[in-house]
C-alpha positions as CSV (number, residue, x, y, z in Angstrom):
1,M,113.4,122.3,82.9
2,T,114.7,121.6,86.4
3,M,113.7,118.0,86.2
4,D,115.4,117.6,82.8
5,L,118.7,119.0,84.2
6,V,118.7,116.0,86.6
7,S,116.9,113.2,84.7
8,R,118.6,113.5,81.4
9,P,122.2,113.0,82.8
10,L,120.8,110.0,84.8
11,D,119.2,108.6,81.7
12,R,122.5,109.0,79.8
13,L,124.3,107.3,82.7
14,E,121.9,104.3,82.6
15,D,122.5,103.9,78.9
16,S,126.2,104.4,78.9
17,T,127.6,101.2,77.4
18,A,131.2,102.7,77.8
19,L,130.9,101.6,81.5
20,D,130.2,98.0,80.7
21,P,133.9,96.8,80.7
22,L,134.3,98.2,84.2
23,V,131.0,96.7,85.2
24,E,132.2,93.3,84.1
25,R,135.4,93.6,86.0
26,L,133.6,94.6,89.2
27,A,131.1,91.7,88.7
28,A,134.1,89.3,88.5
29,V,135.4,90.8,91.8
30,A,132.0,90.4,93.4
31,D,131.8,86.7,92.5
32,R,135.1,86.2,94.4
33,V,134.4,88.6,97.3
34,V,130.8,87.4,98.0
35,P,131.0,83.6,97.6
36,G,128.5,80.9,98.9
37,R,124.8,80.8,99.2
38,V,124.7,81.4,103.0
39,L,126.7,84.6,102.9
40,R,124.8,85.9,99.9
41,N,121.5,85.2,101.5
42,L,122.7,87.1,104.6
43,L,124.1,90.1,102.7
44,N,121.0,90.3,100.4
45,G,118.8,90.4,103.5
46,V,116.8,87.1,103.2
47,P,116.6,86.7,107.0
48,V,114.9,90.1,107.4
49,G,112.8,89.9,104.2
50,H,114.2,93.0,102.5
51,P,117.6,94.3,101.3
52,L,120.2,94.8,104.1
53,H,122.2,97.4,102.3
54,P,119.9,100.5,102.8
55,A,119.7,99.8,106.5
56,L,123.5,99.5,106.9
57,A,124.0,102.6,104.7
58,Q,121.8,104.6,107.1
59,A,124.4,103.9,109.8
60,T,127.4,104.7,107.7
61,V,126.0,107.9,106.2
62,G,124.6,109.0,109.5
63,L,127.9,108.7,111.4
64,L,129.9,110.5,108.7
65,M,127.4,113.3,108.1
66,S,127.2,113.8,111.9
67,A,131.0,114.3,112.0
68,S,130.8,116.8,109.1
69,A,128.0,118.7,110.9
70,L,130.3,119.1,114.0
71,D,133.1,120.2,111.7
72,A,130.8,122.8,110.1
73,R,130.2,124.3,113.6
74,G,134.0,124.8,113.8
75,R,134.4,124.3,117.6
76,D,137.6,122.7,118.8
77,E,135.8,120.9,121.6
78,D,133.8,118.9,119.0
79,Q,136.9,117.4,117.4
80,G,137.1,114.4,119.6
81,A,133.5,113.5,118.9
82,A,133.9,114.1,115.2
83,Q,137.0,111.9,115.1
84,L,135.1,109.1,116.8
85,L,132.1,109.4,114.4
86,I,134.4,109.3,111.4
87,A,136.2,106.2,112.7
88,G,132.8,104.5,113.3
89,G,131.6,105.5,109.8
90,L,134.7,104.1,108.1
91,L,134.5,100.8,110.1
92,S,130.8,100.4,109.2
93,A,131.5,101.0,105.5
94,A,132.9,97.5,104.9
95,P,129.7,95.5,105.6
96,T,127.6,98.2,104.0
97,A,129.7,97.9,100.8
98,L,129.6,94.1,100.8
99,A,125.8,94.1,101.1
100,G,125.5,96.7,98.3
101,L,127.8,94.6,96.1
102,A,125.7,91.5,96.8
103,D,122.5,93.4,95.6
104,W,124.3,95.0,92.6
105,M,125.8,91.9,91.1
106,H,122.4,90.5,90.2
107,G,121.0,93.8,88.8
108,H,120.1,94.4,85.1
109,E,122.5,96.4,82.8
110,Q,121.2,99.9,83.6
111,Q,121.2,99.2,87.4
112,R,124.7,98.0,87.2
113,R,126.0,101.0,85.4
114,V,124.4,103.4,87.9
115,G,125.5,101.2,90.7
116,L,129.1,101.3,89.5
117,V,129.2,105.1,89.6
118,H,127.4,105.1,92.9
119,A,130.1,102.9,94.3
120,A,132.9,105.0,92.8
121,V,131.5,108.2,94.3
122,N,131.2,106.5,97.7
123,V,134.7,105.2,97.6
124,G,135.8,108.8,96.9
125,A,133.8,110.0,99.9
126,L,135.4,107.4,102.1
127,A,138.8,108.4,100.9
128,L,138.2,112.0,101.8
129,Y,137.0,111.0,105.3
130,T,140.1,108.8,105.7
131,V,142.4,111.7,104.8
132,S,140.4,113.9,107.2
133,L,140.9,111.5,110.0
134,G,144.6,111.3,109.5
135,R,145.0,115.1,109.3
136,R,143.2,115.6,112.6
137,R,146.4,114.6,114.5
138,R,147.9,117.8,113.1
139,G,144.9,119.9,114.0
140,A,143.5,119.9,110.5
141,G,140.9,117.8,108.6
142,R,137.8,119.9,108.7
143,P,137.8,121.0,105.0
144,T,138.4,117.5,103.8
145,S,135.5,116.3,106.0
146,L,133.2,118.9,104.4
147,A,134.3,117.8,100.9
148,G,133.6,114.3,102.0
149,V,130.0,115.0,102.9
150,A,129.4,116.6,99.5
151,A,130.6,113.4,97.8
152,L,128.6,111.3,100.3
153,G,125.5,113.3,99.4
154,A,126.1,112.6,95.7
155,G,126.5,108.9,96.4
156,A,123.3,108.8,98.4
157,F,121.4,110.6,95.6
158,L,122.5,107.9,93.1
159,G,121.6,105.2,95.7
160,G,118.1,106.7,95.9
161,H,117.9,106.6,92.1
162,L,118.9,102.9,92.2
163,G,116.3,102.0,94.9
164,F,113.3,104.1,93.8
165,R,113.6,105.0,90.1
166,Q,115.3,101.7,89.1
167,A,113.7,99.5,91.8
168,L,116.9,97.6,92.7
169,G,116.0,95.5,95.8
170,A,112.3,96.3,95.6
171,N,109.7,93.6,95.9
172,H,108.5,93.2,92.3
173,A,105.6,90.9,93.4
174,E,104.2,93.4,95.9
175,H,101.4,94.4,93.6
176,V,100.0,90.8,93.2
177,P,97.6,90.9,96.2
178,H,96.1,94.1,95.0
179,R,95.4,92.8,91.4
180,V,93.6,89.6,92.1
181,P,90.1,88.9,93.5
182,A,89.7,88.2,97.2
183,E,87.1,85.4,96.6
184,W,87.6,82.0,95.2
185,T,88.0,82.3,91.4
186,R,88.3,79.8,88.6
187,L,91.8,79.6,87.2
188,C,91.8,76.8,84.6
189,D,90.8,73.2,83.8
190,L,92.6,70.5,85.8
191,A,92.9,68.4,82.7
192,G,94.6,71.3,81.0
193,L,97.5,71.3,83.5
194,P,100.4,68.9,82.4
195,D,101.5,66.6,85.2
196,G,104.8,67.5,86.9
197,R,105.5,70.7,84.9
198,L,105.2,74.3,86.0
199,V,103.1,76.3,83.5
200,Q,101.7,79.8,83.3
201,R,98.0,80.5,83.7
202,M,96.3,83.9,83.8
203,L,94.0,85.1,86.5
204,G,92.5,88.0,84.8
205,D,95.6,90.0,83.7
206,Q,97.8,88.5,86.5
207,P,100.2,85.7,85.5
208,L,100.3,82.8,87.9
209,A,102.5,79.6,87.9
210,A,100.7,76.3,88.4
211,L,102.2,72.9,89.1
212,R,100.1,69.7,89.1
213,R,101.2,66.4,90.5
214,G,98.3,63.9,90.2
215,G,95.3,65.6,91.7
216,V,97.3,68.1,93.8
217,V,97.9,71.6,92.4
218,K,100.2,74.3,93.7
219,V,99.8,77.9,92.5
220,V,102.1,80.8,93.1
221,S,102.7,84.2,91.5
222,D,104.5,83.8,88.2
223,V,106.4,87.1,88.9
224,C,109.7,86.7,90.6
225,S,109.9,89.2,93.5
226,H,113.5,90.1,92.6
227,L,113.2,91.5,89.0
228,S,109.8,90.2,87.7
229,A,111.2,87.2,85.8
230,P,108.6,84.6,84.6
231,L,109.0,81.8,87.1
232,H,107.2,79.2,85.0
233,E,110.3,79.1,82.9
234,G,112.5,78.1,85.8
235,E,113.4,74.7,87.1
236,V,111.4,72.8,89.8
237,S,113.4,70.7,92.2
238,D,112.8,69.4,95.8
239,G,109.6,71.4,96.1
240,C,111.2,74.6,95.0
241,V,111.3,76.7,91.9
242,A,114.4,78.6,90.7
243,C,114.2,81.8,88.8
244,P,115.4,81.5,85.2
245,W,117.2,84.9,85.3
246,H,119.2,85.2,88.5
247,G,118.6,81.9,90.4
248,S,116.4,83.2,93.2
249,T,114.8,80.1,94.7
250,F,111.4,79.8,96.4
251,R,109.5,77.0,98.2
252,L,106.3,76.3,96.4
253,D,104.5,75.3,99.6
254,D,104.8,78.7,101.3
255,G,106.7,81.0,98.9
256,A,109.6,81.4,101.3
257,V,113.0,82.5,99.8
258,V,115.5,79.7,99.9
259,R,118.2,81.4,97.8
260,S,118.7,85.1,97.1
261,P,119.0,87.6,95.4
262,A,115.3,87.8,96.0
263,T,114.4,88.7,99.6
264,A,110.6,89.0,99.5
265,P,108.5,85.7,99.5
266,L,106.2,84.8,96.6
267,P,102.5,85.1,97.0
268,V,101.1,81.6,97.4
269,F,97.5,80.9,96.4
270,E,95.1,78.5,98.2
271,V,93.8,75.9,95.7
272,R,90.6,74.0,95.5
273,V,89.7,71.5,92.8
274,D,86.0,71.2,92.0
275,G,85.4,68.6,89.4
276,D,87.6,69.7,86.5
277,D,87.8,73.3,87.7
278,V,90.9,74.6,89.5
279,L,89.8,77.4,91.9
280,V,92.3,79.7,93.6
281,R,92.2,82.4,96.3
282,L,95.0,84.5,97.7
283,P,94.7,85.2,101.5
284,G,94.7,88.9,102.2
285,A,94.0,89.9,98.6
286,G,91.9,92.8,97.6
C-alpha cells in the first residue's frame, strides 16, 4: 500500500501527455541555451565518463541543506555561515541546471515529463532560498529557508526517480561484459558480412554490430550506452558510428565517445578471422 501511494502518482506523471506542450517549449530553450558539440560534451560529462549533473547537484543541494540545518538550530551566531552557504548554493545552481538540461534534452518522453517537474520544483526551491537570502538583512529568512529545503527534498526525490527508476544518464551497455563468453567464440561467417556496411549479428542473446572492410572486421556492442538504441541502424563515417536515435557518436576502434549525449564508451570486441569464421572475444568479459 505504501509503495502504491508513491509509485502510482509517479506512473501517472510519466504518462501525463498534458505536460508535452511545456516539454517541447523547454526543449526549444535547451537547444538555444546549450549549443555546440564541445559544450554539450562537457555538460553531459564525456570527459569524466559519466553524467556531470549528479555530481554538481551534490554540491548545490549540500550547500543549501547545510544552511537550512543551521537555520533549524535557530542560533543567531549561525546566520553569517547560513548566508554564505545559501549564496554558494545559488551560485552553483547555474552550472548544475545547465548540465541537467543537457542530459534531459535527449531523454525519452517519460523521462522528459518527470524531468520537467523536477526542474520546476527545483526552481521553486531556489526562489525560496533567494527570498530567504534577501530577508536576512532584516533579521528574517529562516522560515523561508526551511520551506526551501522541503522543496529541495522533493526535487531530489524526483531526480532519484529519473536516475535510478528511469535510468536517465545510466550506462545502458554496462551489462554487455556480463552476458558474453570470456573465451574466443564464433560470431558468424566472414562471407555473410556485407562489405562496408554495419550489420547486426547475435552472440548468443547479445546483439553485436559488425563492420567488414575487405578482410578486416570490427565488432562492437550493438546497444548504445545512452538509451539502448540499435547502433547497426546508425551511420558510419570517418571510423565512427552515430546513434540513430540521439546522435551519440563512438569510435569503432576503441569505443570512445566522440559526441554526447552518451558518456560511457562502447564495449569493443577483439576479432580473429579463421578461414571463413569470425571469432570474437571481449576483454574483461565474464
